[in-house]
N, C-alpha and C positions, 0 to 999 in steps of 0.2 A: 409344453415348455414350461420350465420352472419360473416362479416369480422373480427369482434373482436374475435369470437371464432376460426376462422382459425389462427389468430395471436397468440392467447394464446397457441394453439396446437403447432405451430412451436416453440415457446419459451420453451415450455415443452419438446419437442423433442431435442432441442439445449442443454437444461440443462442436460437432461439424457445422451447425448453423451459426454459432457464435464466433468460430475462429476462422472467418473467411478472409479477413484483411491480410494482405501479405506480410505485413509487419508482425501481426499477431501470430501467424503461422511460424515466422522466424523465432519469435520469442518462445513460443511453445517447444519448438524443435531444440532450441538452445537450452532451455530449463530441463528437458527430459534428457539431453545428452550429458549436461553438467549441472546437476542440482546445486543450490547455494552451499557455500562453504560453511561449516560449523564453527562458532566461536569458541575459543578455548574455555573449558568447564573448570572452574577452580574449586570445585566441591559441590556446593549446593546453591548456585545462583538463582535468583528470582527470574522467571521467564515471562515473556509478553510475545504477542504476535500482532502484526498489522496487515491490512489488505491493500495491495496495489490494484484498485479496481478499474478496468477498462471498459469502455463502450464504444461501439462504432455507430455513428449517427446515420441517417438516411442518405446524406451526401458523402459517405465513406470517410468522414473525418474520425480519427481515433482520438477519444477524449479520456482523461484520467481524473478520478475522484479525489478532492481534497476537502477537508473540514477545518473550521476554525474553532478551537475549543473555547467554551465559555470560561469567563473569569471566575476561578473558584479558589477560595482560601485554602492553602495547604497542598493545592495540586501543583507539583513541580512543572507540569506542562500547561499551566493555566494560561489561556489566551494564544497559545501557539497554533500556527497552521500546521496541520499534521495529515497523516493518513489515518482512516478509521482503524481502531484496534485498542488493545489494552492488555491488562495482566492475565495470565493463565489462571483460571479457576480449577480447583480440584475436581469439579464435575465435568470439565472438559476432558474428553478422551484422548485428544491430541491438541497440538498447537494449531493445526488448521481449524479444528473446532473453535478454538479461542478466537481466531481472526474472523471466522463466519459469524460466531455469536456476537461479538463486539460490533461488527459492521451492522448487523441487523438492529441491535439495541441502539446504536448511535445514529443511523441513518435510515432505518426502515427497509434497506435493501437486503433481500434475502438470497445470498449466493448459493446456499444449498438447494434452494427451490428453483430458482430462475437462471442460475449462472453456472460457472465451471471454473475450478481452480487449475491453473497451468503448471504451477510449481513454485519453488522458492528461490528468493535471491540470497546473497551472502548474509549470514547473521551478523549482528553488530551490537556494541556496547556504547553507552553514552561516553563522550569525551569531556563533557562539561562537569567539573568537580561538584557542582551543587546538586546534581541529579543523582538519583539513587543507582546503586549498582545493579544492572539488569541485562540480560541477553534478550534481544529482540528478533524474531524471525519474521521477515517479510514474505507474505504469499501473494502471488500474482493471479489475478482472476479476471473474468470477463463476464459481463451481464448484458442483457438486451438494452437497446436504446430506449426502450418503452419504460424502464423502471422509473419509479418516482421516489424522490427523497422525502422522508418524513423525519427531521432531525429531532433528537431527544433534547431534554434541557441541558444536557452536557455539551451540546454543540451550538455555538452561536450562529455559525453559517456552514453551508455545505455547497460545493460548487464544482462543475466540471471544467478542466483546463485541457485545450488541444494539445496533443503530444508535440506538435510542431512549435508551439509556443515554448514549451519546456526546452526543446532542442535549439532554440534561438540563443547564439552565444552571447547576444547583447544583454540578456537578462541575468546572466550568471556573473555576478560581481561580488567583491568583498564588501562587507558592510559592518559598521559598528552596531552590536546588539548589547542592549542592556537588559540584564535579568538578575533579580534578587540583589540589587545594589551593586553589581559588578558589570563591567563592560568588556566585551571581547570583540576582536575583529575577525570575522569568520566568512567562509564561502556562503553565499546566499543565492536564491532565485527571487528576483524582484517581479511579482505578478500584480501590477497595478498597486493598489493599497496594501496588498498582502506580501509579506516577506517570509519565505521559506528558508529555514536554517537548521542547524543541528542534525539530529538523526534522520529526519525527513529529507533534508537536502542531501545527505550521503546515500540514502536509499535510492532517491531519484537519479543521482549521479551514477550509481552502479547500474541502474536499469538502462539509462541512456548509453552507457559504455557497452552493455550487453547488446543493445540494439545495433550499434555501430559495428561491433565484432561480428555479429550474426549476418550482417549485410555484406561482409567482405569474405565470409567463410566460404 
């Protein structure tokens, strides 16, 4: 048997062992049937990719990985609670490679080696005028519960959030966010001391909508 066939077999076995939770199965099926919508391309926009990383704990709780970016001068996302990810590098063959590479660099989690990418959510652009024009592609992935986080100096904190917590309607509120001497009232998720807003909030809202839609399909 060819090496490629052996490799594809191992990937299939890994996917099967990781995508056991019923919600993950519904997400995988939905993303396969309807990949994320592409954002309008106005010529040569800068591109970036993020990873929505799930794990299933030993007691069958689905958790999602979030990071808090370090405070860095000149970084428009400095200090934000976010998903691991970043700008596309010319050496990245695909945007999926970008999401996988950035996740590894920022958190030490190797999706390519240990996990599996399920598909993409809708692409989006920043709505905040102070942020650079860019198209962000979110990739949904799953990794084993045993992975360990080794944050880089770009990451002040990295933590797992139960999916059920994000789905709690009481944490989804409008908040006043101050950024670069401007204040906006925007939708947020309040996760204790952490406030999720902007593109990360929109990505998570799209994810939750997909899960609700998949449960009624």
